[in-house]
PAMIZA-380661 format. One record per residue (C-alpha): residue in three letters; chain; z, x, y. Coordinates in nm, 4 decimals, padded with zeros to 6 digits, m for minus. Example, Ala and Ser with C-alpha at 12.3 -4.5 7.8 and 13.67 -1.06 7.14 Angstrom:
// residues 2
- ala_A_00.7800_01.2300_m00.4500
- ser_A_00.7140_01.3670_m00.1060
//
This chain:
// residues 535
- met_A_01.0609_24.8023_m03.2323
- ala_A_01.2320_25.1437_m03.3588
- gly_A_01.5297_25.0325_m03.1952
- leu_A_01.5585_24.6465_m03.2893
- ala_A_01.4491_24.7425_m03.6319
- thr_A_01.7301_24.9982_m03.6345
- ser_A_01.9662_24.7332_m03.5292
- phe_A_01.8598_24.4156_m03.6647
- gly_A_01.6506_24.4788_m03.8921
- ser_A_01.3235_24.3231_m03.7383
- gly_A_01.1590_24.5170_m03.4351
- ala_A_01.0259_24.1945_m03.1962
- met_A_01.1390_23.9327_m02.9718
- thr_A_01.4038_23.7438_m03.0955
- asn_A_01.3368_23.4021_m02.9014
- ser_A_01.0390_23.2079_m02.7272
- ile_A_00.9340_23.2077_m02.3596
- ser_A_00.9566_22.8357_m02.3666
- glu_A_01.3817_22.8505_m02.4434
- ile_A_01.3797_23.0665_m02.0774
- asp_A_01.3896_22.6407_m01.9887
- gln_A_01.7037_22.6086_m02.1917
- ala_A_01.8783_22.9513_m02.0814
- glu_A_02.2030_22.9873_m01.8690
- leu_A_02.1769_23.3343_m01.7629
- leu_A_01.8664_23.5601_m01.7577
- leu_A_01.9312_23.9503_m01.7766
- leu_A_01.6185_24.1189_m01.6341
- val_A_01.6842_24.4922_m01.7408
- gly_A_01.3912_24.7508_m01.6551
- thr_A_01.1595_24.4842_m01.6128
- asn_A_00.9017_24.3659_m01.3246
- thr_A_00.7973_24.0254_m01.5032
- thr_A_00.6630_23.8582_m01.1784
- glu_A_00.4120_24.1401_m01.1484
- ala_A_00.3620_24.2794_m01.5171
- his_A_00.3875_23.9388_m01.6458
- pro_A_00.3451_23.6913_m01.4309
- val_A_00.3367_23.3701_m01.6111
- ile_A_00.6550_23.4545_m01.7860
- gly_A_00.7860_23.5761_m01.4477
- tyr_A_00.7275_23.2133_m01.2849
- lys_A_00.9027_23.0437_m01.5792
- met_A_01.2224_23.3193_m01.4781
- arg_A_01.1553_23.1573_m01.1510
- gln_A_01.1642_22.8198_m01.2354
- ala_A_01.5028_22.8859_m01.4485
- ala_A_01.6756_23.0649_m01.1403
- arg_A_01.5781_22.7223_m00.9062
- arg_A_01.7216_22.5112_m01.1732
- gly_A_02.0474_22.6783_m01.1567
- ala_A_02.0639_22.9835_m01.4246
- lys_A_02.1784_23.2864_m01.3335
- leu_A_01.9614_23.5851_m01.2754
- ile_A_02.0861_23.9394_m01.3076
- val_A_01.7971_24.1844_m01.2064
- val_A_01.8820_24.5543_m01.3323
- asp_A_01.6134_24.7949_m01.1617
- pro_A_01.6099_25.0869_m00.9373
- arg_A_01.3177_24.8759_m00.7031
- arg_A_01.3606_24.5929_m00.5160
- ile_A_01.1569_24.3619_m00.7217
- glu_A_01.0203_24.0169_m00.6377
- leu_A_01.2976_23.8643_m00.9029
- ala_A_01.5381_24.0658_m00.7121
- glu_A_01.4914_23.8633_m00.3836
- glu_A_01.6132_23.5406_m00.6202
- ala_A_01.9060_23.6916_m00.8214
- asp_A_02.2950_23.6217_m00.8160
- tyr_A_02.3218_24.0029_m00.8697
- trp_A_02.0457_24.2754_m00.8179
- leu_A_02.1691_24.6317_m00.9747
- arg_A_02.0163_24.9071_m00.7967
- ile_A_02.0467_25.1554_m01.0870
- gln_A_01.9671_25.5056_m01.0350
- pro_A_01.6350_25.5787_m01.2988
- gly_A_01.7683_25.7044_m01.6669
- thr_A_02.1168_25.5641_m01.6461
- asp_A_02.0829_25.2529_m01.8482
- ile_A_02.2959_25.3612_m02.1127
- pro_A_02.5973_25.4312_m01.8909
- phe_A_02.5494_25.0807_m01.7427
- leu_A_02.5135_24.9116_m02.0993
- asn_A_02.8032_25.1288_m02.2182
- gly_A_03.0109_25.0072_m01.8817
- leu_A_02.9293_24.6648_m01.9429
- met_A_03.0899_24.6933_m02.3075
- his_A_03.4109_24.8928_m02.2021
- ile_A_03.4783_24.5891_m01.9483
- ile_A_03.4294_24.3560_m02.2184
- ile_A_03.6152_24.4708_m02.5195
- ser_A_03.9056_24.6044_m02.3180
- glu_A_03.9488_24.2799_m02.1370
- gly_A_03.8996_24.0978_m02.4755
- leu_A_03.5748_23.9220_m02.3544
- tyr_A_03.3650_23.9870_m02.6914
- asp_A_03.2781_23.7127_m02.9329
- lys_A_03.5325_23.8232_m03.1930
- thr_A_03.3916_23.5908_m03.4478
- phe_A_03.0472_23.7174_m03.4713
- val_A_03.1005_24.0579_m03.4359
- glu_A_03.3669_24.0197_m03.7730
- glu_A_03.1506_23.8304_m03.9403
- arg_A_02.7711_23.9211_m03.8573
- thr_A_02.7951_24.2862_m03.7430
- glu_A_02.9332_24.6365_m03.9094
- asn_A_03.0093_24.9944_m03.6591
- phe_A_03.1902_24.8004_m03.4356
- glu_A_03.5073_25.0201_m03.4199
- ala_A_03.2744_25.3410_m03.3880
- leu_A_03.1261_25.1513_m03.0612
- lys_A_03.4703_25.0370_m02.9556
- glu_A_03.5518_25.4389_m02.9644
- thr_A_03.2261_25.5686_m02.7975
- val_A_03.2418_25.3056_m02.5054
- lys_A_03.5671_25.3756_m02.4089
- lys_A_03.5266_25.6671_m02.1875
- tyr_A_03.2669_25.4620_m01.9895
- thr_A_03.4819_25.3410_m01.7553
- pro_A_03.3735_25.1393_m01.4398
- asp_A_03.4595_25.4722_m01.2120
- tyr_A_03.2795_25.7004_m01.3798
- val_A_02.9808_25.4322_m01.5040
- ser_A_02.9133_25.3723_m01.1135
- lys_A_02.9091_25.7353_m01.0044
- leu_A_02.6330_25.7476_m01.2889
- thr_A_02.4308_25.4634_m01.2217
- gly_A_02.5047_25.3946_m00.8143
- ile_A_02.6061_25.0495_m00.9287
- pro_A_02.9305_24.9324_m00.7273
- thr_A_03.2364_24.9251_m00.9397
- pro_A_03.3244_24.5318_m00.8300
- glu_A_02.9334_24.4056_m00.9262
- leu_A_03.0227_24.6285_m01.3031
- tyr_A_03.3119_24.3664_m01.3290
- ala_A_03.1156_24.0867_m01.2180
- val_A_02.8207_24.0893_m01.4322
- ala_A_03.0273_24.1946_m01.7275
- his_A_03.2453_23.8654_m01.6857
- leu_A_02.9453_23.6356_m01.6169
- tyr_A_02.7203_23.7867_m01.9133
- ala_A_03.0576_23.7788_m02.1766
- ser_A_03.1294_23.4107_m02.0668
- thr_A_02.8138_23.2905_m02.0277
- asp_A_02.7240_23.0790_m02.3392
- lys_A_02.3663_23.0961_m02.3208
- ala_A_02.2377_23.3830_m02.2059
- met_A_01.8505_23.5867_m02.2885
- thr_A_01.7828_23.9766_m02.2165
- phe_A_01.4456_24.0420_m02.1344
- tyr_A_01.3847_24.4155_m02.0838
- thr_A_01.0114_24.5908_m02.1075
- leu_A_00.8955_24.9668_m01.9655
- gly_A_01.1443_25.0272_m01.7729
- ile_A_01.3479_25.1171_m02.0596
- thr_A_01.1367_25.2446_m02.3614
- glu_A_00.9422_25.4976_m02.1127
- his_A_01.2378_25.7417_m02.1151
- val_A_01.3391_26.0050_m02.3365
- cys_A_01.6084_25.7868_m02.4536
- gly_A_01.4120_25.4805_m02.4836
- thr_A_01.4989_25.4097_m02.8795
- asn_A_01.8906_25.4467_m02.7856
- asn_A_01.8412_25.2610_m02.5046
- val_A_01.7033_24.9664_m02.6957
- met_A_01.9581_24.9784_m02.8954
- ser_A_02.1847_24.9884_m02.6257
- ile_A_02.0807_24.6490_m02.5221
- ala_A_02.1187_24.5077_m02.8596
- asn_A_02.4825_24.6090_m02.8902
- leu_A_02.5573_24.4305_m02.5686
- ala_A_02.3788_24.1173_m02.7431
- met_A_02.5658_24.1207_m03.0586
- leu_A_02.8964_24.2159_m02.8896
- thr_A_02.8734_23.8659_m02.7280
- gly_A_02.7113_23.6683_m02.9729
- his_A_02.4050_23.6115_m02.7600
- leu_A_02.2020_23.6100_m03.0555
- gly_A_02.0435_23.3755_m03.3518
- arg_A_02.0429_23.0732_m03.0741
- pro_A_01.7903_22.8850_m02.8845
- gly_A_01.8459_23.0125_m02.5348
- thr_A_02.0034_23.3667_m02.5857
- gly_A_01.8530_23.6898_m02.7961
- val_A_01.6895_24.0187_m02.6915
- asn_A_01.3712_23.9711_m02.5651
- pro_A_01.1092_24.2997_m02.5012
- ile_A_00.8231_24.1836_m02.3622
- arg_A_00.5082_24.3504_m02.4711
- gly_A_00.3150_24.5413_m02.2545
- gln_A_m00.0341_24.3681_m02.3004
- asn_A_m00.1874_24.0783_m02.4815
- asn_A_m00.2222_24.1476_m02.8423
- val_A_00.0085_24.4502_m02.8876
- gln_A_00.2546_24.2826_m03.0988
- gly_A_m00.0595_24.1876_m03.3247
- ala_A_m00.1987_24.5333_m03.3502
- cys_A_00.1610_24.6506_m03.4906
- asp_A_00.2050_24.3418_m03.6890
- met_A_m00.1665_24.4401_m03.8594
- gly_A_m00.0500_24.8237_m03.9100
- ala_A_m00.2001_24.9878_m03.5880
- leu_A_00.0904_25.2302_m03.6415
- pro_A_00.0800_25.5513_m03.8548
- asn_A_00.4106_25.4332_m04.0806
- val_A_00.3243_25.1265_m04.1754
- phe_A_00.0924_24.8887_m04.3693
- thr_A_00.0460_24.5330_m04.2510
- gly_A_00.3811_24.3118_m04.1402
- tyr_A_00.5562_24.6784_m04.1091
- gln_A_00.5482_24.7344_m04.4941
- lys_A_00.5947_25.1125_m04.5098
- val_A_00.3645_25.3686_m04.6294
- ile_A_00.6452_25.5848_m04.8081
- glu_A_00.7470_25.2735_m05.0291
- pro_A_00.5349_25.3194_m05.3567
- ala_A_00.5893_24.9414_m05.4342
- ala_A_00.4101_24.8791_m05.0745
- arg_A_00.1461_25.1104_m05.1651
- glu_A_00.0451_25.0134_m05.4845
- lys_A_00.0059_24.6756_m05.3647
- phe_A_m00.2497_24.7230_m05.1321
- glu_A_m00.4231_25.0150_m05.3369
- gln_A_m00.5375_24.7617_m05.6133
- ala_A_m00.6122_24.4819_m05.3162
- trp_A_m00.8238_24.7742_m05.1706
- gly_A_m00.9397_24.9196_m05.4776
- val_A_m00.8381_25.2841_m05.3182
- ser_A_m00.5473_25.5559_m05.3558
- leu_A_m00.3376_25.5553_m05.0643
- ser_A_m00.1378_25.8062_m04.9476
- gly_A_00.2368_25.7856_m04.8859
- asp_A_00.2157_26.0653_m04.6180
- val_A_00.3251_25.8763_m04.2250
- gly_A_00.0302_25.9787_m03.9903
- leu_A_00.0452_26.0992_m03.6576
- met_A_00.1517_25.9492_m03.3159
- ile_A_m00.0760_25.9709_m02.9788
- pro_A_00.1232_26.2337_m02.8864
- glu_A_00.1164_26.4094_m03.1818
- met_A_m00.2463_26.3981_m03.2121
- phe_A_m00.3404_26.5355_m02.8710
- glu_A_m00.0748_26.8200_m02.9541
- arg_A_m00.3218_26.8926_m03.2460
- ala_A_m00.6182_26.8314_m03.0523
- asn_A_m00.4571_27.1211_m02.8156
- ser_A_m00.4129_27.3636_m03.1328
- gly_A_m00.7290_27.2423_m03.3129
- glu_A_m00.5592_27.0910_m03.6188
- val_A_m00.7215_26.7838_m03.5356
- lys_A_m01.1228_26.8079_m03.4794
- ala_A_m01.2371_26.4616_m03.4290
- met_A_m01.1039_26.1496_m03.2778
- tyr_A_m01.2406_25.7705_m03.2882
- ile_A_m01.0996_25.5650_m02.9651
- leu_A_m01.1278_25.2283_m02.9875
- gly_A_m01.0502_25.0236_m02.6242
- glu_A_m00.8042_25.3034_m02.5069
- asn_A_m00.8053_25.4951_m02.2248
- pro_A_m00.5426_25.7774_m02.2449
- val_A_m00.6849_25.9858_m01.9934
- leu_A_m00.5700_25.7440_m01.6969
- thr_A_m00.2543_25.6205_m01.9090
- asp_A_m00.0858_25.8572_m02.1068
- pro_A_00.1349_26.0812_m01.9541
- asn_A_00.0700_26.4624_m01.8749
- ser_A_m00.3059_26.3682_m01.8637
- asn_A_m00.4036_26.7438_m01.8156
- his_A_m00.2284_26.8298_m02.1830
- ile_A_m00.4812_26.4707_m02.2888
- arg_A_m00.8330_26.6329_m02.1128
- ser_A_m00.7629_26.9697_m02.2384
- gly_A_m00.7183_26.8205_m02.5852
- leu_A_m01.0616_26.6218_m02.5434
- asp_A_m01.2428_26.8956_m02.4688
- arg_A_m01.0792_27.0820_m02.7728
- leu_A_m01.2293_26.8149_m03.0362
- glu_A_m01.5328_26.9000_m03.2133
- phe_A_m01.6382_26.5277_m03.2179
- leu_A_m01.5462_26.2506_m03.0148
- val_A_m01.6467_25.8780_m03.0691
- val_A_m01.5128_25.6196_m02.7670
- gln_A_m01.5922_25.2735_m02.8199
- glu_A_m01.5824_25.0834_m02.5003
- leu_A_m01.6752_24.8251_m02.2608
- phe_A_m01.6976_25.1007_m01.9630
- leu_A_m01.7836_25.4784_m01.9111
- thr_A_m01.4016_25.4975_m01.8760
- glu_A_m01.2200_25.8519_m01.7682
- thr_A_m01.2017_25.9249_m02.1456
- ala_A_m01.5103_25.8120_m02.2513
- val_A_m01.6867_26.0697_m02.0061
- tyr_A_m01.5564_26.3231_m02.2988
- ala_A_m01.7469_26.1798_m02.5903
- asp_A_m02.0085_26.2868_m02.8143
- val_A_m02.1170_25.9039_m02.8492
- ile_A_m02.0110_25.5819_m02.7181
- leu_A_m02.0631_25.2787_m02.8888
- pro_A_m02.0049_24.9450_m02.6824
- ala_A_m01.7835_24.7233_m02.7837
- ala_A_m01.6987_24.3638_m02.7515
- ser_A_m01.4590_24.2291_m02.5188
- phe_A_m01.2091_23.9192_m02.5960
- ala_A_m01.4808_23.6664_m02.4287
- glu_A_m01.7089_23.7716_m02.6986
- thr_A_m01.4234_23.7875_m03.0206
- asp_A_m01.3479_23.5781_m03.2969
- gly_A_m01.0341_23.6060_m03.4341
- thr_A_m00.6158_23.5866_m03.3562
- phe_A_m00.3842_23.7413_m03.0676
- thr_A_m00.0512_23.7654_m03.1614
- ser_A_00.1611_23.6982_m02.8629
- thr_A_00.4848_23.8854_m02.7292
- glu_A_00.6918_23.5959_m02.9033
- arg_A_00.5494_23.6551_m03.2157
- arg_A_00.3428_23.3553_m03.1814
- val_A_m00.0613_23.3880_m03.3701
- gln_A_m00.2911_23.2175_m03.1698
- arg_A_m00.6573_23.1596_m03.2343
- val_A_m00.9385_23.3343_m03.0058
- arg_A_m01.2645_23.1873_m03.0002
- lys_A_m01.5811_23.4039_m02.8654
- ala_A_m01.7290_23.1987_m02.5522
- ile_A_m02.0454_23.4004_m02.6099
- glu_A_m02.2405_23.6386_m02.8501
- pro_A_m02.1361_24.0006_m02.8267
- leu_A_m02.3696_24.1485_m02.5962
- ala_A_m02.3562_24.4983_m02.7746
- gly_A_m02.4904_24.2664_m03.0731
- lys_A_m02.2072_24.3433_m03.3455
- ser_A_m01.8333_24.2821_m03.2997
- asn_A_m01.5902_24.5163_m03.3036
- trp_A_m01.4525_24.4743_m03.6829
- gln_A_m01.8430_24.4751_m03.7643
- val_A_m01.9063_24.8241_m03.6183
- ile_A_m01.5606_24.9473_m03.7962
- ala_A_m01.6999_24.7867_m04.1127
- glu_A_m02.0399_24.9427_m04.1383
- leu_A_m01.8748_25.2399_m04.0312
- cys_A_m01.6568_25.2219_m04.3517
- thr_A_m01.9565_25.1265_m04.5623
- lys_A_m02.1467_25.4660_m04.4643
- met_A_m01.8625_25.6751_m04.5028
- gly_A_m01.8457_25.5581_m04.8721
- leu_A_m01.6148_25.2879_m04.8413
- pro_A_m01.8175_24.9507_m04.8712
- val_A_m01.6880_24.6603_m04.6271
- asn_A_m01.8386_24.3467_m04.6515
- tyr_A_m01.6413_24.0919_m04.4950
- gly_A_m01.8118_23.7828_m04.3963
- ser_A_m01.5903_23.7006_m04.1141
- ala_A_m01.2777_23.7392_m03.8946
- glu_A_m01.1315_23.4831_m04.0982
- glu_A_m01.2002_23.6653_m04.3907
- ile_A_m01.0113_23.9257_m04.2323
- phe_A_m00.7284_23.7288_m04.1225
- asn_A_m00.7023_23.5657_m04.5065
- glu_A_m00.7000_23.8896_m04.6625
- met_A_m00.4066_24.0195_m04.4710
- ser_A_m00.2398_23.7092_m04.4693
- asp_A_m00.2282_23.7282_m04.8477
- leu_A_m00.0632_24.0604_m04.8089
- thr_A_00.1751_24.0229_m04.5529
- pro_A_00.4720_23.7924_m04.6449
- ser_A_00.5628_23.7552_m04.2844
- tyr_A_00.2126_23.5815_m04.2194
- gly_A_00.1804_23.4340_m04.5830
- gly_A_00.1624_23.0380_m04.4209
- ile_A_m00.0684_23.1507_m04.1489
- ser_A_m00.4176_23.0064_m04.1755
- tyr_A_m00.6782_22.9268_m03.9610
- ala_A_m00.6574_22.5575_m04.0468
- arg_A_m00.3070_22.5559_m03.9116
- ile_A_m00.2995_22.7636_m03.6248
- asp_A_m00.6450_22.5599_m03.5277
- lys_A_m00.4213_22.2980_m03.4134
- gln_A_m00.1321_22.4829_m03.2312
- gly_A_m00.0039_22.8574_m03.2725
- ile_A_00.2542_22.9436_m03.5620
- gln_A_00.5578_23.2051_m03.5029
- trp_A_00.6572_23.4614_m03.7772
- pro_A_00.7749_23.4691_m04.0295
- cys_A_00.6171_23.1735_m04.1915
- pro_A_00.6414_23.2819_m04.5645
- thr_A_00.4613_22.9589_m04.6716
- ala_A_00.1980_22.7064_m04.5974
- glu_A_00.4976_22.4657_m04.5624
- his_A_00.6886_22.6503_m04.2952
- pro_A_00.7095_22.5389_m03.9665
- gly_A_00.7499_22.9131_m03.8194
- thr_A_01.0287_23.0365_m03.6438
- pro_A_01.0875_23.0091_m03.2818
- tyr_A_01.4044_23.2497_m03.2946
- leu_A_01.5010_23.5269_m03.5431
- his_A_01.8534_23.5646_m03.7299
- ala_A_02.0116_23.2485_m03.7094
- ser_A_02.2291_23.2638_m04.0066
- ser_A_02.2083_23.6351_m04.0540
- phe_A_02.0116_23.9500_m03.9314
- thr_A_01.6820_24.1061_m04.1351
- arg_A_01.8720_24.3869_m04.2334
- gly_A_02.1770_24.1565_m04.3490
- lys_A_02.4664_24.2507_m04.0533
- gly_A_02.4052_24.3641_m03.7455
- leu_A_02.4386_24.7481_m03.6807
- phe_A_02.5979_24.8646_m03.3701
- gln_A_02.5288_25.1899_m03.2496
- ala_A_02.7779_25.4370_m03.0854
- ile_A_02.5502_25.5612_m02.8279
- glu_A_02.6301_25.8258_m02.5358
- his_A_02.4201_25.9278_m02.1956
- thr_A_02.0987_26.1288_m02.2404
- pro_A_01.9935_26.2019_m01.8932
- pro_A_01.6420_26.2529_m01.8120
- ala_A_01.4505_26.5354_m01.9254
- glu_A_01.3687_26.6426_m01.5443
- leu_A_01.5053_26.5363_m01.2905
- pro_A_01.4806_26.6440_m00.8282
- asp_A_01.5661_26.9975_m00.7286
- gln_A_01.5354_27.2082_m00.4659
- glu_A_01.1783_27.2820_m00.4783
- tyr_A_01.0647_26.9322_m00.6093
- pro_A_01.3123_26.6895_m00.4400
- phe_A_01.1806_26.3723_m00.4999
- leu_A_01.1970_26.1146_m00.8110
- leu_A_00.8986_25.9709_m00.9451
- ser_A_00.8601_25.6436_m01.1315
- thr_A_00.5600_25.4481_m01.2477
- gly_A_00.4714_25.1380_m01.3319
- arg_A_00.2406_24.8221_m01.2728
- ile_A_00.1400_24.5863_m00.9799
- leu_A_00.0106_24.2571_m01.0338
- tyr_A_m00.3197_24.3602_m00.9425
- his_A_m00.4310_24.5863_m01.2277
- tyr_A_m00.4349_24.5465_m01.5888
- asn_A_m00.4309_24.8789_m01.7612
- val_A_m00.8486_25.0056_m01.8263
- thr_A_m01.0354_24.6761_m01.7418
- thr_A_m00.9561_24.5530_m01.3780
- pro_A_m01.0530_24.8789_m01.2189
- tyr_A_m01.4090_24.7902_m01.2794
- ser_A_m01.3696_24.4526_m01.1015
- thr_A_m01.5072_24.4076_m00.7783
- gly_A_m01.2702_24.1203_m00.7151
- ile_A_m00.9703_24.2735_m00.7720
- asn_A_m01.0541_24.6084_m00.5848
- ser_A_m01.1267_24.4641_m00.2931
- met_A_m00.7438_24.2977_m00.2717
- trp_A_m00.6177_24.6355_m00.3780
- ser_A_m00.8472_24.9512_m00.4132
- glu_A_m00.6665_25.2338_m00.3690
- glu_A_m00.2800_25.4029_m00.4235
- asn_A_m00.0254_25.3017_m00.1788
- ala_A_00.2959_25.5259_m00.2893
- glu_A_00.5938_25.3897_m00.2107
- ile_A_00.8636_25.6094_00.0183
- asn_A_01.1595_25.5096_00.1657
- pro_A_01.1553_25.4884_00.5627
- glu_A_01.4254_25.7335_00.5400
- asp_A_01.1621_25.9916_00.3816
- ala_A_00.8835_25.8678_00.5872
- ala_A_01.0737_25.9707_00.9341
- arg_A_01.1973_26.3077_00.8071
- leu_A_00.8354_26.4141_00.6928
- gly_A_00.6483_26.2251_01.0014
- leu_A_00.4685_25.9840_00.7779
- tyr_A_00.3504_25.6489_00.8673
- asn_A_00.2107_25.3299_00.6674
- gly_A_m00.1252_25.4625_00.5302
- glu_A_m00.1343_25.8328_00.5737
- thr_A_m00.2393_26.0873_00.2848
- val_A_00.0039_26.2829_00.1140
- lys_A_m00.0173_26.5107_m00.1377
- val_A_00.1957_26.4868_m00.4484
- thr_A_00.2704_26.7386_m00.6991
- ser_A_00.5067_26.8031_m00.9956
- arg_A_00.5156_27.0967_m01.2311
- arg_A_00.2064_26.9607_m01.4280
- gly_A_m00.0472_26.9159_m01.1291
- glu_A_m00.1493_26.7385_m00.7857
- val_A_m00.2680_26.3911_m00.6760
- thr_A_m00.3234_26.2724_m00.3331
- thr_A_m00.2639_25.9282_m00.2328
- lys_A_m00.1591_25.6937_00.0726
- val_A_00.1722_25.5972_00.1079
- lys_A_00.3451_25.2690_00.1779
- val_A_00.6711_25.3049_00.3563
- thr_A_00.9129_25.0451_00.2527
- asp_A_01.2685_24.9930_00.1315
- arg_A_01.1977_24.8878_m00.1714
- val_A_01.2585_25.2335_m00.3241
- phe_A_01.5530_25.3973_m00.2077
- pro_A_01.6061_25.7251_m00.0332
- gly_A_01.4376_26.0248_m00.2533
- met_A_01.2146_25.8223_m00.4588
- ile_A_00.8980_25.7478_m00.4701
- trp_A_00.7072_25.5249_m00.6454
- met_A_00.3451_25.4453_m00.8032
- ser_A_00.1045_25.2728_m01.0346
- phe_A_m00.1469_25.4758_m01.2450
- his_A_m00.4733_25.2784_m01.2337
- tyr_A_m00.6731_25.4818_m00.9774
- glu_A_m00.9320_25.7056_m01.1159
- asp_A_m00.9137_25.8707_m00.7457
- thr_A_m00.5240_25.8938_m00.8009
- pro_A_m00.4413_25.9864_m01.1476
- thr_A_m00.1158_25.9399_m01.1279
- asn_A_m00.0428_26.0127_m01.4866
- val_A_m00.1478_26.4075_m01.3939
- leu_A_00.2125_26.4440_m01.2713
- thr_A_00.4087_26.2620_m01.4965
- ser_A_00.6547_26.4756_m01.7874
- ala_A_00.5481_26.5852_m02.1140
- ala_A_00.9122_26.4658_m02.2484
- leu_A_00.9134_26.2058_m02.5211
- asp_A_01.1523_25.9984_m02.7029
- pro_A_01.1832_26.1794_m03.0351
- val_A_01.1835_25.8577_m03.2468
- thr_A_00.8696_25.7136_m03.0970
- lys_A_00.7197_25.9676_m02.9042
- thr_A_00.7218_25.7780_m02.5995
- gly_A_00.6375_25.9271_m02.2865
- glu_A_00.9099_25.9500_m02.0043
- tyr_A_00.7022_25.7778_m01.7356
- lys_A_00.9916_25.6396_m01.5417
- val_A_01.1550_26.0017_m01.4588
- cys_A_01.0310_26.3052_m01.3555
- ala_A_01.0451_26.5662_m01.0249
- val_A_00.8067_26.5810_m00.7741
- lys_A_00.6870_26.7469_m00.4197
- ile_A_00.5580_26.5798_m00.1399
- glu_A_00.3654_26.7386_00.1359
- lys_A_00.1604_26.5574_00.4659
- ile_A_m00.2079_26.6094_00.4763
- gln_A_m00.2552_26.6678_00.8399
//
C-alpha cells in the first residue's frame, strides 16, 4: 500500500481479476499465484493458453514458470536492478510512452538519470538474468498494448519492499500500462479480507478509507460521529509492538485471529515479547502457538459463523452471511462491543449492517455502497454515491494524487546474505495445501501434506550426502529447526526454500529481524543459514 500510495495516491489493485481475460501480456514478479491464489492462478493459465504472453520473474521454478514464454530466474533481493534495467533499455531505445509520461506523470528526468547506470550487463551480473532475456522482456512489455503486472509477498517482504513496489509503478507509468482495462499494477492480497481490514482502518495511521489520523479535519469528523476525543498520534506497527513489549513499554495485548509466534519473522523475539507482557488476551478458533501464551482466551467466530462484508483483492465489497450461529454464542464484533462497553465506552450496535452503514457514512470511497446493493452483486470502490456503479479500474483520466510520481530508486541489497559461516540463502513462502493459521488444524489437509519438506538443489544435496526425505538441522543467527528435505532443481544451488506452517518446524525462528523502514514488513525472502545432516 505504501509504495502505490506514494506513486499513484491510492494503495490498491488498480484493475480487476476479470480483466486477465483481456490482457495480452501478464508480468508476474514475486508471486507464486497458482499456489498462493489458486483461482487467479487458474485464470492466468487460461490467459496463457489462449495466447497471452506470460513472463514469470522468480528464483524458484514455480508451476507458472513451466508455461511461461520467459522465466527469469532472478537472484533474491535484486528486483530493483531488474526493473531499473528494463527501464534503462526502454528509455535508451525510445520505447516508452512519451505522451503518457508528459501528460500524466512528473519527475521523469530523475528516473531517467538514475536508471542510466543500470546497463544490461551490470543488471545481468547483479540479477543472474542473461542479457538477451532482459532485452527481449523489455521490448515485449513496452510494445504490448495491454499488459498487466502482478506481484505479492515476493516483492514486499524485503528491506526494500516499498521501493520494489514503487519501481513496479515506475515501469507501468513509463509504458502507459495504467488507466485502461487489461493493464495496471495489481498486488494480490495475502488473505481473503486484508483489503477490507485496511479499508476499515485496521492500520496505525488511518481511520476508515485511509483518512489520516494526523489530519485535524479527519479527526474532527470521527470525533463528532463517535462523541469522543481522538488522538492525532500514529500508533505502532506489529514489529514496533513487540519491540516495546520486549522493552517493557507495551504491557498488554489483545490479539484477534492472528498467530504471530508462527507467522512473524524472528519468532524467538516474538515469544520473548509475549513472555514479558503483563496481560495477554487472544481471541481465536484454536489453541494456537500464540494462544498458549494468553492469560485469557476468548472464543472466536469463523467466517461461517459471521455476517458482514469481505473486500477482496480487487477492491470488491461482497456480502458474507453466516451459515450457522456462532458456536461461541457471540459474533466477534459483539465481543469487541461488549468489551468497549465494560471499559467505559458504550457500544450498542444491533447488527453488522449497522456497523457497515456507519462506516459508509464516514468513508467517501464507500459512500454509495449498501447491503441492499451488494446483496445482488459486489461493488468495487471507489463508489461515492448510490448512483455510482463502482470502479473496475483506477486512474482512468488522472491519478488519485493528480499526476503519477516517478521515484528515482537505487538498489538496496538484502540485510543478510550467505557467507562462509552460513553459506545457504533461505527463502520462505506458501504452499497450496496451507493457508496461514487455520489449515494446520485440518485433518484432511494434513493427510496430504503433513510436514515440512525443505527444497534443496541436487548439487547441494549430493555435496551434503542428502537424499529425499532425510532430516537436516537448519540454523541461522537467530535459531535452529529440524526439517525433512526434498531434493529438487526448483531452487538453484546455494538456496533452500521452506514454508512456515508447521508447529514442529517453525521456520520463522530462522528468518531475519530486518524490516522495510516504511512498512515494517519483515525480510522473509532472504536470510543466511547453514544446513547439517542429522545422522
